[in-house]
Steps between C-alpha positions, in 0.01 A plus 500: 500500500772753577867484420575469873271199537643323196867575575593481869866524392441838343744793475374851551622848411386768745461864403751616763757222467579215267461150645638206310497249783266204465165555668363230733690203354730399219243278327325582173580745223640840589272789408552871540211731579499878495365532852226385730182344366167667574192325638171559676431259785162341577402284797276191510184714525609696190575806709780717364778657702502880508718757671307723740705755698811277502294195603426208270135397510297229327184642338240357259612506137265757344536688171554829684777357724858536383702208636847581625779408260758274663857503377655153537875446481680167541747477788834321483478380861590139569395342826371186662146609408540502120260207477230740624483672158669766291647782711366839388481863605161675478440874475214741437481872429715475184757287681556757778324316788620144562308231684678382812420236762653614826428512872441807715672476838470124535138472386387255232604570139290752308482616141650845462569738214842659520627785290776328303568479131443151370801533275729571800397200713700242304822692572457480878658239725290189568415582861360838408280394210372164628178654649421629147517157337190288450494146366247481218379141494260363241194323650284384211419813298575733792803606703587535865741768621706372792738716699870420464584670831218326689452146364142375533348850475298587187343810348123482557171679444178469695146419376373848598576758226713801587707330769877558486712224346693319773717202591383170646630164615163330456317409180125469482167655418562807714814595309592477133864411437476413130514769234472537125761716328364668186768636276468859380 
């Protein structure tokens, strides 16, 4: 279990700026970490998430496949949706591409990768970084990743390998919304 999972009231130091504010809540012991934690992410079919030309895809976990390393940083956001899980930022590509749930010209929310430094997101004003926050909620031994900007929308993969990772409002056999985080 990671430090973030055990300590939702965690304090974090970022490489570009010191943060001493409580993270997520004021409950539990205060812990300092040196930066984001690193994980690989696996879906319910044991597919791993990989980065392919700036698109996240879920592919079968084979010995010759290198899963993408996700950088996970706790967010200090407080909102009405805190009961949805621990608010986190997620990034790939050494923390240079951040996951974002946003809409394009009024369409439904989609998962996007935006060129932003993970360490800079926490310094932005709430309205600007809300699309980058996901609520990591424990469901048994797995986690869901719900959008903070679009409540009810979750990161998902599809049964067919190689499909891009997306966002969904529906849960079921056609879409996987529960993931395992494996610490690196």
